[in-house]
KEKE-3310 file (N, C-alpha, C; in steps of 0.2 Angstrom, whole numbers, plus 5000, padded with zeros to 4 digits):
npx = (5145:5135:5118:5104:5096:5079:5066:5050:5035:5033:5026:5014:5008:4992:4985:4972:4968:4955:4941:4928:4916:4917:4923:4931:4945:4947:4941:4950:4961:4956:4955:4969:4973:4967:4974:4987:4988:4995:5008:5012:5008:4995:4989:4975:4975:4965:4963:4964:4954:4952:4963:4971:4971:4986:4999:5014:5017:5012:5018:5026:5031:5018:5011:4996:4985:4980:4990:5001:4997:4996:5010:5015:5010:5015:5029:5029:5027:5034:5033:5024:5008:4999:4983:4975:4962:4961:4959:4954:4965:4976:4983:4971:4966:4965:4974:4986:4987:4989:5002:5009:5010:5019:5031:5038:5042:5053:5049:5046:5058:5068:5059:5051:5039:5024:5011:4995:4986:4970:4963:4951:4950:4953:4965:4972:4974:4987:4992:4990:4998:5011:5012:5011:5023:5033:5030:5031:5045:5051:5047:5056:5054:5057:5053:5046:5047:5044:5034:5023:5008:4997:4981:4967:4951:4934:4919:4910:4917:4918:4913:4904:4912:4925:4938:4933:4936:4946:4957:4961:4964:4975:4984:4985:4989:5002:5008:5008:5016:5028:5031:5032:5043:5053:5054:5059:5072:5078:5079:5088:5099:5103)
npy = (5102:5091:5086:5089:5075:5072:5068:5059:5063:5056:5040:5031:5016:5011:4999:4991:4980:4975:4968:4973:4983:5000:5001:5006:5006:5006:5019:5027:5026:5031:5044:5046:5047:5060:5068:5066:5071:5085:5082:5069:5055:5044:5028:5018:5001:4989:4975:4965:4955:4948:4940:4924:4910:4908:4897:4889:4881:4887:4899:4904:4907:4905:4918:4920:4932:4942:4942:4946:4959:4964:4963:4972:4984:4986:4986:4998:5008:5019:5017:5007:5008:5003:4999:4990:4979:4969:4952:4939:4941:4942:4945:4948:4935:4938:4949:4943:4933:4941:4947:4935:4932:4941:4936:4928:4937:4951:4964:4970:4971:4981:4991:5005:5003:5006:5008:5013:5011:5009:5005:5004:4996:4987:4981:4987:4982:4975:4963:4960:4970:4968:4955:4960:4968:4958:4950:4959:4963:4951:4949:4958:4971:4988:4993:5008:5016:5028:5032:5024:5023:5024:5028:5029:5027:5030:5023:5033:5044:5044:5051:5052:5042:5046:5051:5062:5068:5081:5080:5067:5068:5076:5068:5057:5064:5068:5055:5051:5061:5058:5046:5050:5058:5049:5041:5051:5054:5041:5042:5052:5047:5038)
npz = (4907:4916:4912:4923:4930:4927:4936:4935:4944:4960:4961:4969:4974:4979:4990:4996:5009:5011:5004:5005:4998:4999:5011:5026:5025:5011:5009:5015:5007:4996:5000:5002:4989:4985:4994:4991:4978:4975:4976:4972:4961:4964:4963:4964:4967:4961:4960:4969:4973:4962:4959:4956:4968:4976:4970:4971:4960:4950:4947:4936:4919:4906:4916:4925:4919:4928:4938:4930:4928:4941:4945:4935:4939:4952:4948:4940:4950:4963:4976:4989:4997:5009:5016:5028:5035:5050:5051:5061:5069:5061:5044:5031:5021:5007:5005:5009:4999:4988:4992:4992:4978:4975:4979:4969:4960:4955:4957:4969:4976:4985:4985:4993:5006:5015:5028:5032:5047:5051:5061:5074:5085:5100:5101:5091:5078:5079:5077:5063:5057:5062:5055:5042:5041:5042:5031:5020:5021:5019:5005:5000:5001:5007:5022:5026:5040:5045:5038:5041:5049:5063:5062:5069:5063:5064:5057:5056:5053:5039:5025:5011:5005:5008:5020:5032:5044:5052:5060:5057:5043:5043:5049:5040:5029:5033:5034:5020:5015:5021:5015:5002:5003:5007:4995:4987:4994:4991:4977:4976:4981:4972)
capx = (5141:5129:5111:5101:5091:5072:5062:5043:5032:5033:5020:5012:5002:4988:4982:4967:4967:4948:4937:4922:4915:4915:4926:4935:4952:4946:4939:4956:4965:4953:4957:4976:4973:4966:4979:4994:4988:4999:5015:5013:5002:4993:4985:4972:4975:4958:4963:4965:4949:4953:4969:4970:4974:4993:5001:5020:5018:5009:5022:5030:5028:5015:5008:4989:4984:4979:4996:5005:4994:4999:5017:5017:5008:5021:5035:5028:5026:5040:5032:5018:5005:4994:4978:4971:4959:4964:4954:4956:4971:4981:4982:4966:4968:4966:4980:4991:4987:4992:5009:5012:5011:5025:5038:5042:5044:5058:5046:5046:5065:5070:5053:5048:5032:5022:5004:4990:4982:4964:4959:4948:4949:4957:4972:4974:4976:4994:4994:4990:5003:5017:5013:5013:5030:5036:5029:5034:5052:5052:5047:5061:5052:5060:5048:5047:5044:5042:5028:5018:5004:4990:4976:4960:4946:4928:4915:4906:4922:4918:4908:4904:4917:4931:4938:4931:4939:4951:4963:4963:4966:4981:4989:4986:4994:5009:5011:5009:5022:5034:5032:5035:5050:5057:5055:5064:5078:5080:5081:5094:5105:5105)
capy = (5100:5086:5088:5086:5070:5074:5062:5061:5063:5049:5036:5027:5011:5010:4993:4989:4973:4974:4967:4976:4989:5006:5000:5012:5005:5009:5026:5030:5026:5036:5050:5047:5050:5067:5072:5065:5075:5090:5079:5062:5051:5038:5024:5013:4994:4986:4968:4960:4950:4944:4936:4917:4907:4907:4891:4890:4877:4891:4905:4903:4910:4911:4919:4923:4940:4946:4942:4950:4966:4966:4964:4978:4990:4987:4989:5005:5012:5020:5014:5004:5011:4998:5000:4984:4977:4963:4947:4934:4942:4943:4948:4945:4930:4940:4953:4938:4930:4946:4947:4929:4932:4945:4933:4925:4942:4955:4970:4973:4972:4988:4995:5007:5001:5008:5007:5017:5007:5013:5001:5007:4991:4987:4979:4992:4977:4974:4956:4961:4975:4964:4951:4964:4970:4952:4948:4964:4962:4944:4950:4963:4978:4992:4997:5015:5016:5035:5033:5020:5027:5022:5033:5026:5031:5026:5023:5040:5049:5043:5055:5052:5038:5048:5053:5069:5071:5085:5077:5061:5070:5079:5062:5054:5068:5067:5048:5052:5066:5055:5041:5053:5060:5042:5040:5057:5052:5036:5044:5057:5042:5034)
capz = (4913:4914:4913:4929:4929:4928:4938:4936:4950:4963:4959:4974:4972:4985:4990:5001:5011:5012:4998:5006:4994:5003:5018:5029:5022:5004:5009:5017:5001:4991:5003:5001:4982:4985:4998:4987:4972:4974:4977:4969:4958:4968:4959:4969:4964:4962:4958:4975:4973:4955:4959:4958:4974:4975:4970:4968:4954:4944:4947:4930:4912:4906:4922:4924:4917:4934:4941:4926:4929:4948:4945:4931:4943:4957:4944:4938:4956:4967:4983:4990:5003:5011:5021:5028:5042:5053:5051:5065:5072:5056:5038:5028:5016:5000:5004:5010:4993:4984:4993:4990:4971:4973:4981:4964:4955:4957:4957:4976:4978:4987:4985:4999:5008:5022:5029:5037:5051:5053:5066:5081:5089:5106:5099:5085:5073:5080:5074:5056:5055:5063:5050:5036:5041:5041:5024:5016:5022:5015:4998:4998:5001:5012:5026:5028:5046:5047:5034:5044:5054:5066:5062:5070:5059:5065:5051:5056:5050:5032:5022:5003:5002:5010:5027:5033:5051:5051:5063:5053:5037:5045:5051:5034:5025:5036:5032:5013:5014:5023:5010:4996:5005:5007:4988:4985:4996:4988:4971:4977:4983:4966)
cpx = (5135:5122:5108:5096:5084:5069:5054:5041:5032:5026:5019:5007:4999:4985:4978:4967:4960:4945:4930:4921:4913:4918:4930:4942:4952:4945:4946:4961:4963:4955:4965:4977:4972:4972:4986:4994:4993:5007:5017:5007:5001:4987:4982:4972:4968:4957:4964:4960:4949:4959:4968:4973:4982:4995:5008:5021:5016:5013:5028:5027:5024:5011:5000:4989:4984:4986:5001:5003:4997:5006:5019:5015:5013:5027:5035:5027:5033:5039:5025:5015:4999:4989:4974:4968:4963:4958:4957:4963:4977:4979:4976:4969:4969:4972:4986:4992:4991:5000:5012:5014:5017:5032:5042:5044:5050:5055:5046:5053:5067:5065:5051:5041:5030:5014:5001:4986:4976:4960:4957:4948:4954:4964:4975:4977:4984:4996:4995:4996:5010:5018:5014:5020:5034:5036:5032:5042:5054:5052:5052:5059:5056:5054:5050:5044:5041:5035:5022:5015:4998:4986:4969:4955:4939:4924:4911:4911:4922:4912:4909:4910:4924:4932:4937:4933:4945:4958:4966:4966:4973:4986:4990:4990:5001:5012:5012:5015:5028:5036:5035:5042:5055:5059:5060:5071:5082:5083:5087:5100:5107:5111)
cpy = (5096:5089:5085:5081:5073:5068:5064:5061:5056:5046:5031:5022:5009:5003:4992:4982:4971:4973:4970:4982:4995:5005:5006:5012:5008:5017:5030:5031:5031:5043:5052:5050:5057:5071:5072:5070:5080:5087:5073:5060:5045:5034:5018:5006:4991:4979:4963:4954:4946:4940:4929:4915:4906:4900:4891:4886:4882:4898:4904:4906:4904:4912:4921:4930:4944:4947:4947:4958:4968:4968:4970:4984:4991:4989:4996:5010:5013:5018:5011:5007:5006:5000:4994:4983:4971:4958:4941:4935:4942:4946:4945:4941:4933:4945:4948:4935:4935:4946:4941:4929:4937:4942:4931:4931:4946:4962:4974:4974:4979:4993:4998:5005:5004:5006:5012:5012:5011:5010:5005:5002:4991:4985:4983:4988:4976:4968:4957:4965:4972:4959:4954:4966:4963:4950:4953:4964:4956:4945:4955:4970:4982:4995:5004:5017:5023:5037:5029:5023:5023:5028:5030:5030:5027:5027:5030:5045:5048:5046:5054:5048:5041:5050:5060:5072:5074:5082:5071:5063:5073:5073:5058:5058:5068:5060:5048:5056:5062:5049:5044:5056:5054:5041:5045:5056:5047:5038:5048:5052:5038:5037)
cpz = (4911:4916:4919:4927:4931:4930:4938:4943:4953:4962:4965:4972:4979:4985:4997:5003:5012:5005:4999:5002:5000:5010:5020:5026:5015:5004:5011:5011:4996:4994:5002:4993:4982:4988:4994:4981:4971:4974:4974:4965:4962:4965:4964:4965:4966:4961:4963:4974:4967:4955:4960:4965:4972:4975:4967:4962:4948:4943:4942:4924:4909:4913:4920:4923:4923:4938:4937:4927:4936:4948:4941:4935:4949:4953:4942:4944:4959:4974:4984:4997:5004:5017:5022:5035:5044:5053:5056:5067:5067:5049:5035:5022:5009:4999:5005:5003:4988:4985:4992:4983:4970:4975:4975:4959:4958:4958:4964:4979:4979:4987:4992:5000:5014:5022:5033:5040:5053:5058:5072:5086:5095:5105:5094:5079:5073:5076:5066:5054:5056:5057:5043:5036:5039:5033:5019:5016:5018:5008:4995:4998:5007:5016:5028:5034:5048:5043:5036:5049:5056:5066:5063:5067:5060:5058:5051:5053:5042:5029:5014:5001:5004:5017:5028:5040:5050:5054:5059:5047:5038:5046:5044:5029:5027:5034:5024:5012:5016:5018:5004:4997:5005:5000:4985:4987:4993:4981:4971:4978:4977:4962)
residu = (MET:ALA:GLU:PRO:ARG:HIS:HIS:PRO:ARG:PRO:ARG:LEU:LEU:LEU:VAL:SER:GLY:SER:LEU:ARG:THR:GLY:SER:THR:ASN:GLU:ALA:THR:LEU:ARG:THR:VAL:GLN:ASP:LEU:ALA:ALA:PRO:ILE:ALA:ASP:ALA:ASP:LEU:TYR:ASP:GLY:VAL:GLY:ARG:LEU:PRO:HIS:PHE:ASN:PRO:ASP:ASP:ASP:HIS:GLU:PRO:LEU:PRO:ASP:THR:VAL:VAL:GLU:LEU:ARG:ALA:ALA:ILE:ALA:ALA:SER:ASP:ALA:LEU:LEU:ILE:CYS:THR:PRO:GLU:TYR:ALA:GLY:ALA:LEU:PRO:GLY:ALA:LEU:LYS:ASN:LEU:LEU:ASP:TRP:THR:VAL:GLY:GLY:ILE:GLU:THR:GLU:GLY:LYS:PRO:ALA:ALA:TRP:ILE:ASN:VAL:SER:THR:GLY:GLY:THR:ALA:ALA:ALA:GLY:THR:HIS:ALA:SER:LEU:ARG:THR:VAL:LEU:THR:TYR:THR:GLY:CYS:GLU:VAL:ALA:ASP:ASP:ALA:CYS:ALA:HIS:VAL:PRO:ILE:PRO:ARG:ALA:ALA:ILE:VAL:ASP:GLY:ALA:VAL:ALA:ASP:VAL:ALA:SER:LEU:ALA:ALA:ILE:SER:ARG:ALA:VAL:GLY:ALA:LEU:VAL:ALA:HIS:VAL:GLU:ARG:ALA:ARG:THR:ALA:GLN)
# end
């Protein structure tokens, strides 16, 4: 009888589209780390602002160290979870730059990806998340729709760098659980 394959805990790579220290997006992802702890490892990627401007002429060996680190972090993860604000009706430039650096690699191919949209604005950051879906799909990610969530989080709901609102915590937890379940289903199908 064959030995059952043992899989390590699912590993989520958390990416904030905001460069602002203490942003609601970052606080949400720090909250994800705590909520995910019983079922997954969740690593917050902190290199968005250190990546060089993407230029296709530079997307070859030797890659800049920060790009090597980004691609290694993506390769080591089972899924991506993004939390981003909307700037001028679309993706923030720094996040789009990060995603541009993934196009030349193979690390995102077939990788489950989802987002938590914390916008409290009237448009609910619809332009950003439509763009995010387009770019993630283009890079080969598999958008896990059941793990994508709109959880409006006002600044007042952030206490000590984390989300403190009970209803928001429950919604975030459901999104994380759905993404981990997506990873587990993909593993079972292999």
